[in-house]
C-alpha positions as CSV (number, residue, x, y, z in Angstrom):
1,X,-77.8,-38.5,-7.4
2,X,-75.6,-41.5,-6.3
3,X,-71.9,-41.2,-6.3
4,X,-71.6,-44.2,-8.6
5,X,-74.1,-42.5,-11.2
6,X,-72.1,-39.0,-11.0
7,X,-68.8,-41.0,-11.4
8,X,-70.2,-42.9,-14.4
9,X,-71.7,-39.6,-16.0
10,X,-68.2,-37.9,-15.5
11,X,-66.5,-40.8,-17.2
12,X,-69.0,-40.5,-20.2
13,X,-68.2,-36.9,-20.4
14,X,-64.4,-37.6,-20.4
15,X,-64.8,-40.3,-23.2
16,X,-67.4,-38.1,-25.2
17,X,-66.3,-34.5,-24.6
18,X,-62.8,-34.1,-23.2
19,X,-60.9,-36.9,-24.9
20,X,-62.3,-35.7,-28.4
21,X,-61.4,-32.2,-27.5
22,X,-58.0,-32.9,-26.4
23,X,-57.4,-35.2,-29.5
24,X,-58.5,-32.3,-31.8
25,X,-56.2,-29.9,-30.2
26,X,-53.3,-32.3,-30.6
27,X,-54.4,-33.0,-34.2
28,X,-54.6,-29.3,-35.0
29,X,-51.2,-28.5,-33.4
30,X,-49.5,-31.5,-35.0
31,X,-51.0,-30.4,-38.3
32,X,-49.5,-26.9,-37.9
33,X,-46.2,-28.2,-37.0
34,X,-46.1,-30.5,-39.8
35,X,-46.8,-27.7,-42.3
36,X,-44.2,-25.5,-40.5
37,X,-41.6,-28.3,-40.4
38,X,-42.1,-29.3,-44.1
39,X,-42.6,-25.9,-45.9
40,X,-40.9,-23.4,-43.7
41,X,-37.9,-25.4,-42.1
42,X,-37.7,-27.9,-45.1
43,X,-37.3,-30.7,-42.6
44,X,-40.7,-32.6,-42.3
45,X,-41.4,-34.6,-39.2
46,X,-42.6,-38.1,-39.5
47,X,-44.3,-38.6,-36.2
48,X,-46.7,-35.6,-36.8
49,X,-48.5,-37.9,-39.3
50,X,-49.2,-40.5,-36.6
51,X,-50.6,-37.9,-34.2
52,X,-52.8,-36.5,-36.8
53,X,-54.3,-39.8,-37.7
54,X,-54.8,-40.9,-34.0
55,X,-56.3,-37.4,-33.2
56,X,-58.7,-37.6,-36.1
57,X,-59.9,-41.2,-35.1
58,X,-60.5,-40.3,-31.6
59,X,-62.1,-36.8,-32.4
60,X,-64.5,-38.3,-35.0
61,X,-65.5,-41.6,-33.4
62,X,-66.0,-40.3,-29.8
63,X,-67.2,-37.0,-30.9
64,X,-70.0,-38.7,-32.9
65,X,-71.1,-40.2,-29.6
66,X,-71.5,-36.8,-28.0
67,X,-73.4,-35.6,-31.0
68,X,-75.8,-38.6,-30.9
69,X,-76.4,-37.9,-27.1
70,X,-77.3,-34.3,-27.8
71,X,-79.2,-34.9,-31.0
72,X,-76.9,-32.6,-32.7
73,X,-76.3,-34.9,-35.9
74,X,-77.7,-34.1,-39.3
75,X,-81.1,-35.7,-39.8
76,X,-83.0,-35.9,-43.2
77,X,-86.6,-35.7,-41.9
78,X,-88.7,-34.3,-44.6
79,X,-90.9,-37.5,-44.8
80,X,-90.8,-38.3,-41.2
81,X,-92.0,-34.7,-40.1
82,X,-94.9,-34.9,-42.7
83,X,-96.2,-38.1,-41.3
84,X,-98.7,-38.4,-38.4
85,X,-97.3,-39.3,-34.9
86,X,-98.1,-43.0,-35.2
87,X,-96.6,-43.5,-38.8
88,X,-93.6,-41.3,-37.6
89,X,-93.1,-43.4,-34.5
90,X,-93.3,-46.6,-36.6
91,X,-90.7,-45.3,-39.3
92,X,-88.2,-44.2,-36.5
93,X,-88.7,-47.3,-34.5
94,X,-87.8,-49.5,-37.6
95,X,-84.9,-47.3,-38.3
96,X,-83.7,-47.4,-34.7
97,X,-84.1,-51.3,-34.5
98,X,-82.1,-51.6,-37.7
99,X,-79.2,-49.5,-36.1
100,X,-79.5,-51.3,-32.9
101,X,-79.4,-54.9,-34.4
102,X,-76.6,-53.9,-36.9
103,X,-74.4,-52.3,-34.2
104,X,-75.0,-55.2,-31.7
105,X,-73.9,-57.6,-34.6
106,X,-70.8,-55.6,-35.2
107,X,-69.8,-55.3,-31.5
108,X,-68.1,-58.7,-30.8
109,X,-66.3,-58.8,-34.2
110,X,-65.1,-55.2,-33.7
111,X,-64.0,-55.9,-30.2
112,X,-62.0,-59.1,-31.4
113,X,-60.4,-57.3,-34.3
114,X,-59.3,-54.4,-31.9
115,X,-57.6,-57.0,-29.6
116,X,-56.2,-58.8,-32.6
117,X,-54.6,-55.7,-33.9
118,X,-52.6,-55.2,-30.7
119,X,-49.5,-56.9,-32.3
120,X,-49.3,-54.1,-35.0
121,X,-48.2,-50.7,-34.2
122,X,-48.4,-47.2,-36.0
123,X,-45.4,-46.6,-38.2
124,X,-43.4,-44.0,-36.1
125,X,-44.9,-43.6,-32.6
126,X,-45.4,-47.4,-32.2
127,X,-48.8,-47.1,-30.6
128,X,-50.6,-50.2,-30.7
129,X,-53.5,-50.5,-33.1
130,X,-55.8,-51.8,-30.4
131,X,-55.8,-48.2,-29.1
132,X,-56.7,-47.0,-32.6
133,X,-59.6,-49.5,-33.0
134,X,-61.1,-49.8,-29.5
135,X,-62.9,-46.5,-29.6
136,X,-65.0,-47.9,-32.3
137,X,-66.3,-50.5,-29.8
138,X,-67.4,-47.6,-27.6
139,X,-69.1,-45.9,-30.4
140,X,-71.1,-49.0,-31.1
141,X,-72.2,-49.3,-27.6
142,X,-73.0,-45.6,-27.1
143,X,-75.1,-45.5,-30.3
144,X,-77.0,-48.6,-29.1
145,X,-77.6,-47.0,-25.8
146,X,-78.8,-43.7,-27.3
147,X,-81.0,-45.5,-29.6
148,X,-82.9,-47.2,-26.9
149,X,-84.8,-44.1,-25.5
150,X,-86.4,-43.2,-28.9
151,X,-87.4,-46.8,-29.2
152,X,-89.2,-46.7,-25.9
153,X,-90.9,-43.4,-26.9
154,X,-92.0,-44.9,-30.2
155,X,-93.4,-47.9,-28.6
156,X,-95.4,-45.7,-26.2
157,X,-96.8,-43.7,-29.1
158,X,-97.7,-46.8,-31.0
159,X,-99.5,-48.2,-27.9
160,X,-101.2,-44.9,-27.5
161,X,-99.6,-44.2,-24.1
162,X,-98.1,-41.1,-25.4
163,X,-99.6,-38.7,-27.8
164,X,-96.2,-38.0,-30.0
165,X,-92.5,-38.5,-29.4
166,X,-90.4,-35.6,-28.3
167,X,-88.6,-35.0,-31.6
168,X,-91.7,-35.3,-33.8
169,X,-93.7,-33.0,-31.5
170,X,-90.8,-30.2,-31.9
171,X,-91.1,-30.7,-35.7
172,X,-94.8,-30.0,-35.5
173,X,-94.2,-26.8,-33.5
174,X,-91.7,-25.6,-35.8
175,X,-94.1,-26.0,-38.8
176,X,-96.9,-24.2,-37.0
177,X,-94.6,-21.4,-36.3
178,X,-93.5,-21.1,-39.9
179,X,-97.1,-21.2,-41.0
180,X,-98.0,-18.5,-38.7
181,X,-94.9,-16.4,-39.8
182,X,-96.0,-16.8,-43.5
183,X,-99.4,-15.5,-42.5
184,X,-98.1,-12.4,-40.6
185,X,-95.9,-11.6,-43.5
186,X,-98.9,-11.5,-45.9
C-alpha cells in the first residue's frame, strides 16, 4: 500500500475515531467537573458548558462517520430483507441516491455557513463557531463517500453482474439460520 494511501487512512481514523474518542472523554470529564463544582463546591464553572457542547458536537458528528463506515448504524430493514435481491437492490439504490443528492446539495451551503460563523465565538472559551460547524461538512462528505460503494453493488445486482449485494445476502443467511434453529427446536 502506498505511503499516501496509508497517510490518508490514518487521517481518516484520526477524524472518525480518535477525535470523537478524545472529545467524548473531554465531554465526560467536563460534565463530572460541572456536577462537582455546582453541587459539591457550590461554585459552578461556566466554561464546562462550552466544553460539553463542543465535545458533544464532535463526538456525535464525527462518530457517526465511523458508524457509517463500519455499518454499525441502526437500520430498519424488515421490508428490505423480505424482498428479492433485485427489488432490494433497487430500493437501497434509490435510498442511497436520495442521500447522496441531498447531502451534495447541502455541502456548499454548509461550508459557506461554517466559514460565515467565524466571527461568532462560544460564550466563555471564545472558540470560533467555524470549528463547531465545520465537522458537519466532513460528515456530509464521508456519508456521500460511504454511500457510493453500496450504489455500485446495487447497480451490479440490477445489471445481473452480481447475484446479490453483500448486506442483503447476510440477511438471507440470517433468515436461513433462524429457520433451521426453529426446525431443530421442534
